[in-house]
C-alpha positions as CSV (number, residue, x, y, z in Angstrom):
1,M,0.0,0.0,0.0
2,T,1.4,3.4,-1.0
3,Y,0.6,6.5,1.0
4,R,-0.3,9.4,-1.3
5,R,-0.6,12.9,0.0
6,T,-3.2,15.2,-1.4
7,P,-1.5,18.0,-3.2
8,G,-1.5,21.2,-1.2
9,R,-2.1,19.5,2.1
10,R,0.5,19.0,4.8
11,T,0.8,16.3,7.4
12,S,0.6,17.3,11.0
13,A,4.3,16.4,11.5
14,T,5.2,18.8,8.7
15,V,3.1,21.5,10.1
16,M,4.6,21.1,13.5
17,A,8.1,21.1,12.1
18,L,7.3,24.3,10.2
19,A,5.9,26.0,13.3
20,A,9.1,25.2,15.2
21,V,11.2,26.7,12.4
22,L,9.1,29.8,12.2
23,A,9.0,30.3,16.0
24,C,9.9,33.9,17.0
25,T,13.5,33.1,18.0
26,V,16.2,34.7,15.9
27,P,19.7,33.4,16.7
28,L,22.4,36.1,16.5
29,P,26.0,35.4,15.5
30,A,27.9,33.4,18.1
31,R,29.8,35.6,20.6
32,A,33.5,35.2,21.2
33,D,32.7,34.0,24.7
34,G,30.4,31.2,23.4
35,R,27.2,32.6,24.9
36,D,24.0,32.0,23.0
37,V,22.1,35.3,22.3
38,R,18.8,35.5,20.5
39,T,15.8,37.8,20.2
40,C,12.2,36.8,20.6
41,T,9.0,37.5,22.4
42,A,8.6,36.8,26.1
43,S,5.4,36.3,28.1
44,W,4.8,35.8,31.8
45,Y,2.8,33.4,34.0
46,G,1.8,33.1,37.6
47,A,-1.1,35.5,37.9
48,P,-3.0,35.0,41.3
49,E,-6.1,33.8,39.5
50,E,-4.0,31.0,37.8
51,M,-3.4,29.5,41.3
52,L,0.1,28.2,40.3
53,D,1.9,29.2,43.5
54,G,3.4,26.0,44.9
55,W,2.4,23.8,41.9
56,P,5.3,21.6,40.7
57,T,7.2,22.9,37.7
58,A,8.5,20.5,35.1
59,S,11.8,20.4,37.0
60,G,9.9,19.2,40.1
61,E,10.4,22.3,42.2
62,P,7.4,24.2,43.4
63,F,6.4,27.2,41.3
64,D,7.0,30.6,43.0
65,P,5.7,33.6,41.1
66,E,8.0,35.8,43.1
67,A,11.2,33.9,42.2
68,M,13.4,34.9,39.3
69,T,12.6,31.9,37.2
70,A,11.4,31.1,33.7
71,A,10.1,28.4,31.4
72,S,11.8,27.5,28.2
73,R,11.1,24.7,25.6
74,D,14.7,24.2,24.7
75,L,17.1,25.4,27.5
76,K,18.2,22.9,30.2
77,F,16.9,23.2,33.7
78,G,19.3,25.3,35.8
79,T,20.4,27.4,32.8
80,R,20.9,31.0,33.8
81,V,19.6,33.6,31.3
82,R,19.8,37.4,31.1
83,V,16.5,38.6,29.6
84,T,16.7,42.2,28.3
85,N,13.7,44.3,27.2
86,A,14.6,45.3,23.6
87,E,12.8,48.6,23.9
88,T,13.9,49.8,27.3
89,G,17.2,48.0,28.0
90,D,15.9,46.8,31.4
91,S,17.2,43.3,32.2
92,V,16.7,40.5,34.7
93,M,18.6,37.3,35.4
94,V,16.5,34.2,35.6
95,R,17.0,30.5,36.0
96,I,15.1,27.9,33.8
97,N,13.1,25.6,36.0
98,D,10.0,24.9,33.8
99,R,8.9,24.0,30.3
100,G,6.9,26.3,28.1
101,P,5.6,28.5,26.6
102,R,3.1,26.4,24.7
103,D,2.6,29.1,22.1
104,T,5.6,28.7,19.6
105,R,5.4,32.4,18.8
106,R,7.0,33.0,22.2
107,C,10.4,31.8,23.4
108,I,10.3,32.2,27.2
109,D,7.7,32.5,29.9
110,L,8.9,34.5,32.8
111,S,7.6,34.3,36.4
112,R,5.5,37.3,37.3
113,A,8.2,38.9,39.4
114,A,10.8,38.5,36.7
115,F,8.6,40.0,34.0
116,E,7.8,43.0,36.4
117,E,11.6,43.7,36.5
118,I,11.6,44.5,32.7
119,A,8.1,45.5,31.8
120,D,4.5,46.1,33.1
121,T,2.6,42.9,33.3
122,D,-0.4,44.7,31.7
123,L,1.6,44.4,28.4
124,G,1.5,40.6,28.6
125,L,4.2,40.3,25.9
126,V,7.5,42.0,25.3
127,R,10.3,41.8,22.7
128,V,13.5,40.6,24.5
129,S,17.0,39.4,23.8
130,L,18.1,36.3,25.7
131,E,21.7,35.6,26.6
132,T,22.5,32.2,28.1
133,L,25.0,32.5,30.9
134,G,25.5,28.8,31.7
135,G,24.1,26.5,34.3
136,V,24.1,26.2,38.1
137,A,27.5,25.9,39.6
């Protein structure tokens, strides 16, 4: 039996791969010090009505909306990242302890407190640059 695709239709695997490629992360040229830097859109999570405080993150530690932590789909747990608001230059250091965001148009979900360091939470989304600084010592 031969599988034949209908012209103009994509398989779900193809669509998912395309979505991953088109995600809003743009890698910049490698730095001399080997740090990864990219620009993308950041969001935040941990609003009081979400009732996430204390829930386990993907790493197993309890979620704390007041901690300087973040969720990433591709960075290892424990990775430290400098997140800088592209418009204002304000930055915050966070540690990756969760997986997300689910929306592939965003590259990182910051805890509420971390997002508040670089932008007003009423914005919901902000264009940022991410600089990986390594893991936990």
